[in-house]
Biopython code that builds the backbone (N, CA, C, O; Angstrom):
import numpy as np
from Bio.PDB.StructureBuilder import StructureBuilder

atoms = [
    (1, "MET", "N", (-21.824, -49.202, 27.847)),
    (1, "MET", "CA", (-21.363, -48.094, 27.063)),
    (1, "MET", "C", (-21.306, -48.516, 25.594)),
    (1, "MET", "O", (-20.788, -49.583, 25.264)),
    (2, "GLU", "N", (-21.839, -47.678, 24.731)),
    (2, "GLU", "CA", (-21.859, -48.006, 23.304)),
    (2, "GLU", "C", (-20.794, -47.225, 22.559)),
    (2, "GLU", "O", (-20.512, -46.064, 22.858)),
    (3, "ARG", "N", (-20.219, -47.892, 21.591)),
    (3, "ARG", "CA", (-19.257, -47.217, 20.712)),
    (3, "ARG", "C", (-19.963, -46.811, 19.431)),
    (3, "ARG", "O", (-20.838, -47.517, 18.929)),
    (4, "LYS", "N", (-19.574, -45.691, 18.929)),
    (4, "LYS", "CA", (-20.134, -45.249, 17.651)),
    (4, "LYS", "C", (-19.322, -45.879, 16.536)),
    (4, "LYS", "O", (-18.116, -45.650, 16.435)),
    (5, "THR", "N", (-19.966, -46.663, 15.708)),
    (5, "THR", "CA", (-19.259, -47.334, 14.621)),
    (5, "THR", "C", (-19.244, -46.488, 13.357)),
    (5, "THR", "O", (-18.455, -46.751, 12.450)),
    (6, "GLY", "N", (-20.077, -45.510, 13.286)),
    (6, "GLY", "CA", (-20.159, -44.688, 12.083)),
    (6, "GLY", "C", (-19.373, -43.400, 12.205)),
    (6, "GLY", "O", (-19.828, -42.347, 11.758)),
    (7, "SER", "N", (-18.194, -43.474, 12.808)),
    (7, "SER", "CA", (-17.396, -42.253, 12.947)),
    (7, "SER", "C", (-16.956, -41.766, 11.573)),
    (7, "SER", "O", (-16.534, -42.548, 10.721)),
    (8, "GLN", "N", (-17.062, -40.487, 11.384)),
    (8, "GLN", "CA", (-16.733, -39.876, 10.094)),
    (8, "GLN", "C", (-15.291, -39.390, 10.099)),
    (8, "GLN", "O", (-14.917, -38.577, 10.944)),
    (9, "LYS", "N", (-14.495, -39.867, 9.187)),
    (9, "LYS", "CA", (-13.137, -39.365, 9.015)),
    (9, "LYS", "C", (-13.188, -38.210, 8.020)),
    (9, "LYS", "O", (-13.989, -38.234, 7.085)),
    (10, "PRO", "N", (-12.347, -37.206, 8.210)),
    (10, "PRO", "CA", (-12.347, -36.102, 7.247)),
    (10, "PRO", "C", (-11.927, -36.588, 5.859)),
    (10, "PRO", "O", (-11.018, -37.404, 5.708)),
    (11, "LYS", "N", (-12.604, -36.068, 4.880)),
    (11, "LYS", "CA", (-12.282, -36.447, 3.501)),
    (11, "LYS", "C", (-10.961, -35.817, 3.088)),
    (11, "LYS", "O", (-10.629, -34.724, 3.547)),
    (12, "PRO", "N", (-10.205, -36.487, 2.229)),
    (12, "PRO", "CA", (-8.926, -35.912, 1.773)),
    (12, "PRO", "C", (-9.090, -34.538, 1.142)),
    (12, "PRO", "O", (-8.220, -33.679, 1.290)),
    (13, "GLN", "N", (-10.192, -34.325, 0.444)),
    (13, "GLN", "CA", (-10.415, -33.034, -0.194)),
    (13, "GLN", "C", (-10.584, -31.936, 0.858)),
    (13, "GLN", "O", (-10.097, -30.821, 0.677)),
    (14, "ASP", "N", (-11.268, -32.250, 1.947)),
    (14, "ASP", "CA", (-11.431, -31.281, 3.026)),
    (14, "ASP", "C", (-10.072, -30.931, 3.630)),
    (14, "ASP", "O", (-9.797, -29.772, 3.938)),
    (15, "ARG", "N", (-9.235, -31.941, 3.791)),
    (15, "ARG", "CA", (-7.897, -31.731, 4.350)),
    (15, "ARG", "C", (-7.071, -30.846, 3.419)),
    (15, "ARG", "O", (-6.394, -29.922, 3.870)),
    (16, "ASP", "N", (-7.132, -31.133, 2.131)),
    (16, "ASP", "CA", (-6.384, -30.335, 1.161)),
    (16, "ASP", "C", (-6.841, -28.880, 1.174)),
    (16, "ASP", "O", (-6.021, -27.964, 1.106)),
    (17, "THR", "N", (-8.131, -28.676, 1.259)),
    (17, "THR", "CA", (-8.668, -27.317, 1.294)),
    (17, "THR", "C", (-8.202, -26.587, 2.547)),
    (17, "THR", "O", (-7.820, -25.418, 2.490)),
    (18, "ARG", "N", (-8.238, -27.284, 3.675)),
    (18, "ARG", "CA", (-7.810, -26.692, 4.941)),
    (18, "ARG", "C", (-6.315, -26.364, 4.921)),
    (18, "ARG", "O", (-5.905, -25.298, 5.381)),
    (19, "LEU", "N", (-5.505, -27.280, 4.388)),
    (19, "LEU", "CA", (-4.068, -27.047, 4.306)),
    (19, "LEU", "C", (-3.743, -25.905, 3.349)),
    (19, "LEU", "O", (-2.836, -25.113, 3.604)),
    (20, "LYS", "N", (-4.478, -25.824, 2.258)),
    (20, "LYS", "CA", (-4.258, -24.744, 1.291)),
    (20, "LYS", "C", (-4.559, -23.387, 1.924)),
    (20, "LYS", "O", (-3.829, -22.419, 1.707)),
    (21, "ALA", "N", (-5.632, -23.322, 2.703)),
    (21, "ALA", "CA", (-5.988, -22.070, 3.375)),
    (21, "ALA", "C", (-4.950, -21.701, 4.431)),
    (21, "ALA", "O", (-4.604, -20.529, 4.580)),
    (22, "ALA", "N", (-4.454, -22.695, 5.163)),
    (22, "ALA", "CA", (-3.442, -22.437, 6.189)),
    (22, "ALA", "C", (-2.140, -21.954, 5.556)),
    (22, "ALA", "O", (-1.493, -21.047, 6.080)),
    (23, "LEU", "N", (-1.756, -22.552, 4.436)),
    (23, "LEU", "CA", (-0.537, -22.144, 3.741)),
    (23, "LEU", "C", (-0.656, -20.713, 3.227)),
    (23, "LEU", "O", (0.290, -19.931, 3.323)),
    (24, "LYS", "N", (-1.805, -20.381, 2.689)),
    (24, "LYS", "CA", (-2.027, -19.028, 2.171)),
    (24, "LYS", "C", (-1.952, -18.000, 3.294)),
    (24, "LYS", "O", (-1.363, -16.933, 3.119)),
    (25, "ALA", "N", (-2.543, -18.313, 4.447)),
    (25, "ALA", "CA", (-2.504, -17.408, 5.593)),
    (25, "ALA", "C", (-1.075, -17.261, 6.112)),
    (25, "ALA", "O", (-0.655, -16.160, 6.469)),
    (26, "ASN", "N", (-0.328, -18.362, 6.156)),
    (26, "ASN", "CA", (1.058, -18.335, 6.629)),
    (26, "ASN", "C", (1.923, -17.486, 5.701)),
    (26, "ASN", "O", (2.734, -16.685, 6.165)),
    (27, "LEU", "N", (1.753, -17.660, 4.401)),
    (27, "LEU", "CA", (2.521, -16.875, 3.436)),
    (27, "LEU", "C", (2.212, -15.383, 3.570)),
    (27, "LEU", "O", (3.119, -14.553, 3.522)),
    (28, "ALA", "N", (0.945, -15.050, 3.736)),
    (28, "ALA", "CA", (0.559, -13.653, 3.880)),
    (28, "ALA", "C", (1.165, -13.056, 5.148)),
    (28, "ALA", "O", (1.627, -11.915, 5.141)),
    (29, "ARG", "N", (1.163, -13.824, 6.230)),
    (29, "ARG", "CA", (1.737, -13.345, 7.490)),
    (29, "ARG", "C", (3.243, -13.137, 7.366)),
    (29, "ARG", "O", (3.773, -12.138, 7.853)),
    (30, "ARG", "N", (3.935, -14.073, 6.719)),
    (30, "ARG", "CA", (5.385, -13.949, 6.550)),
    (30, "ARG", "C", (5.744, -12.784, 5.639)),
    (30, "ARG", "O", (6.735, -12.091, 5.866)),
    (31, "LYS", "N", (4.939, -12.572, 4.613)),
    (31, "LYS", "CA", (5.170, -11.453, 3.699)),
    (31, "LYS", "C", (5.007, -10.121, 4.435)),
    (31, "LYS", "O", (5.784, -9.188, 4.236)),
    (32, "GLN", "N", (3.989, -10.054, 5.283)),
    (32, "GLN", "CA", (3.754, -8.847, 6.066)),
    (32, "GLN", "C", (4.899, -8.611, 7.044)),
    (32, "GLN", "O", (5.326, -7.471, 7.224)),
    (33, "GLN", "N", (5.403, -9.667, 7.679)),
    (33, "GLN", "CA", (6.522, -9.528, 8.612)),
    (33, "GLN", "C", (7.780, -9.052, 7.896)),
    (33, "GLN", "O", (8.496, -8.193, 8.409)),
    (34, "ALA", "N", (8.054, -9.599, 6.723)),
    (34, "ALA", "CA", (9.237, -9.200, 5.957)),
    (34, "ALA", "C", (9.128, -7.743, 5.531)),
    (34, "ALA", "O", (10.114, -7.008, 5.544)),
    (35, "LYS", "N", (7.938, -7.339, 5.159)),
    (35, "LYS", "CA", (7.723, -5.955, 4.750)),
    (35, "LYS", "C", (7.935, -5.017, 5.937)),
    (35, "LYS", "O", (8.519, -3.944, 5.781)),
    (36, "ALA", "N", (7.471, -5.409, 7.109)),
    (36, "ALA", "CA", (7.634, -4.588, 8.304)),
    (36, "ALA", "C", (9.112, -4.487, 8.689)),
    (36, "ALA", "O", (9.569, -3.424, 9.109)),
    (37, "ARG", "N", (9.855, -5.575, 8.551)),
    (37, "ARG", "CA", (11.291, -5.544, 8.863)),
    (37, "ARG", "C", (12.031, -4.641, 7.891)),
    (37, "ARG", "O", (12.939, -3.912, 8.290)),
    (38, "GLY", "N", (11.654, -4.683, 6.630)),
    (38, "GLY", "CA", (12.303, -3.847, 5.619)),
    (38, "GLY", "C", (12.019, -2.374, 5.843)),
    (38, "GLY", "O", (12.891, -1.538, 5.607)),
    (39, "ALA", "N", (10.830, -2.042, 6.290)),
    (39, "ALA", "CA", (10.462, -0.650, 6.532)),
    (39, "ALA", "C", (11.131, -0.116, 7.793)),
    (39, "ALA", "O", (11.315, 1.093, 7.927)),
    (40, "ALA", "N", (11.496, -0.996, 8.714)),
    (40, "ALA", "CA", (12.100, -0.572, 9.978)),
    (40, "ALA", "C", (13.551, -0.131, 9.787)),
    (40, "ALA", "O", (14.056, 0.670, 10.574)),
    (41, "LYS", "N", (14.231, -0.642, 8.752)),
    (41, "LYS", "CA", (15.631, -0.282, 8.512)),
    (41, "LYS", "C", (15.716, 0.990, 7.667)),
    (41, "LYS", "O", (14.989, 1.121, 6.682)),
    (42, "PRO", "N", (16.579, 1.917, 8.032)),
    (42, "PRO", "CA", (16.797, 3.098, 7.186)),
    (42, "PRO", "C", (17.458, 2.710, 5.859)),
    (42, "PRO", "O", (18.114, 1.672, 5.777)),
    (43, "ALA", "N", (17.294, 3.509, 4.859)),
    (43, "ALA", "CA", (17.838, 3.215, 3.532)),
    (43, "ALA", "C", (19.359, 3.107, 3.552)),
    (43, "ALA", "O", (19.929, 2.308, 2.809)),
    (44, "SER", "N", (20.026, 3.902, 4.394)),
    (44, "SER", "CA", (21.493, 3.868, 4.436)),
    (44, "SER", "C", (22.006, 2.525, 4.943)),
    (44, "SER", "O", (23.047, 2.056, 4.484)),
    (45, "GLU", "N", (21.302, 1.900, 5.877)),
    (45, "GLU", "CA", (21.729, 0.593, 6.387)),
    (45, "GLU", "C", (21.536, -0.492, 5.335)),
    (45, "GLU", "O", (22.358, -1.402, 5.233)),
    (46, "GLN", "N", (20.476, -0.411, 4.559)),
    (46, "GLN", "CA", (20.201, -1.422, 3.549)),
    (46, "GLN", "C", (21.275, -1.426, 2.477)),
    (46, "GLN", "O", (21.699, -2.497, 2.042)),
    (47, "SER", "N", (21.725, -0.261, 2.040)),
    (47, "SER", "CA", (22.738, -0.202, 1.001)),
    (47, "SER", "C", (24.092, -0.655, 1.506)),
    (47, "SER", "O", (24.878, -1.217, 0.744)),
    (48, "SER", "N", (24.379, -0.418, 2.782)),
    (48, "SER", "CA", (25.676, -0.824, 3.338)),
    (48, "SER", "C", (25.773, -2.328, 3.519)),
    (48, "SER", "O", (26.880, -2.865, 3.553)),
    (49, "GLU", "N", (24.660, -3.020, 3.635)),
    (49, "GLU", "CA", (24.677, -4.479, 3.785)),
    (49, "GLU", "C", (25.129, -5.147, 2.489)),
    (49, "GLU", "O", (25.720, -6.226, 2.532)),
    (50, "LYS", "N", (24.873, -4.549, 1.373)),
    (50, "LYS", "CA", (25.247, -5.134, 0.089)),
    (50, "LYS", "C", (26.752, -5.044, -0.147)),
    (50, "LYS", "O", (27.337, -5.932, -0.767)),
    (51, "ASP", "N", (27.378, -3.978, 0.342)),
    (51, "ASP", "CA", (28.824, -3.791, 0.175)),
    (51, "ASP", "C", (29.578, -4.419, 1.328)),
    (51, "ASP", "O", (29.370, -4.033, 2.478)),
    (52, "PRO", "N", (30.454, -5.384, 1.049)),
    (52, "PRO", "CA", (31.180, -6.035, 2.148)),
    (52, "PRO", "C", (32.256, -5.171, 2.728)),
    (52, "PRO", "O", (32.947, -5.587, 3.658)),
]
sb = StructureBuilder()
sb.init_structure("model")
sb.init_model(0)
sb.init_chain("A")
sb.init_seg("    ")
for serial, (resi, resn, name, xyz) in enumerate(atoms, 1):
    if name == "N":
        sb.init_residue(resn, " ", resi, " ")
    sb.init_atom(name, np.array(xyz, "f"), 0.0, 1.0, " ", f" {name:<3s}", serial, name[0])
structure = sb.get_structure()
């Protein structure tokens, strides 16, 4: 059995690009979820949360 000695490790730049894309997708998903939660609450409930 032969081992491959020329295994390619991912370049740091590729990793940074991949992480940047994942972070952007995660932020967009969280923003969409927060927007959906805000739209689900009636306006009267939102104002009452501010007043203790």
